[in-house]
C-alpha positions, 0 to 999 in steps of 0.5 A, a space after each residue: 500500500 502506498 503512503 496515500 492509499 488508505 482503507 478508511 478515514 485518515 486523521 492527523 493529530 499534531 501535538 505541540 508543547 504548551 509553551 514554545 519559543 517564537 521560532 517553534 511557534 511559527 513552525 506550529 503555524 506552518 505545520 497547521 497550514 500544511 495539514 489544512 492543505 492536506 485536508 483540502 487535497 483529500 490526503 487527510 479527512 481531518 486533523 486536530 492540533 493539541 497542546 501537549 505538556 512539556 513533561 508529566 510525572 511518571 507516578 500519579 501523573 496529573 495529565 492522564 490523557 497525555 500519559 495514555 497517549 504516550 502509552 498508545 504511542 509506545 505500544 505502536 512503536 514496540 509492535 513495529 520494532 521502533 523507538 520513540 526515544 530520545 524525543 520521548 524519554 523519561 528523566 529525573 527532574 526536580 518537582 517544584 511542588 514537593 521539592 523532591 526529584 522524581 521520574 518524569 516523562 518528557 515530550 517532544 516539542 512537536 509530534 504527529 500521530 496518524 490514524 486510519 479508520 480509528 487505528 494508530 498507524 504512525 507516530 512521528 518522531 520515531 527511530 528505526 535503528 539509526 534512522 530517525 523519522 521526524 515530523 517533517 518525514 511524517 508530513 512527507 509521507 502524508 503528502 505521498 512524495 518527497 516534500 521540498 518543505 522537509 528539512 530531512 534528507 531521508 526518505 519518508 517512512 510510508 504510512 500504511 495500515 498493514 501490521 
């Protein structure tokens, strides 16, 4: 199946950290515009842009939705022999409210998830061994061809529904 073929409703979800410096905020606007163009072209049936926390506690997270999303992403990666690290990672961080160090899950500044007929079929960024696939690669895969807007020199990973 080619990157543009699909069996059902294709949706994209763009997750962006709640607080970003100006250059990254401009990047978010560009990504939103590209997804809007993909929707107009019929490459996706719809998309959403969500705020994402910078980090959440591993133990008793306040943002359960972010934790559940991370668990779904890691399950997707594990089933395919891929890795979400280092963009998604756990590290010991200082907690301002308790004054103690604890394990936190840190999210990338920008991530992209693609769903086909309700099933998670792609997460960006991710790594396949030494090959890194960025959000730009994910957008190139949605476009169905190499994209001049992509800063990556790698071939985009195809988005397919086959396991």
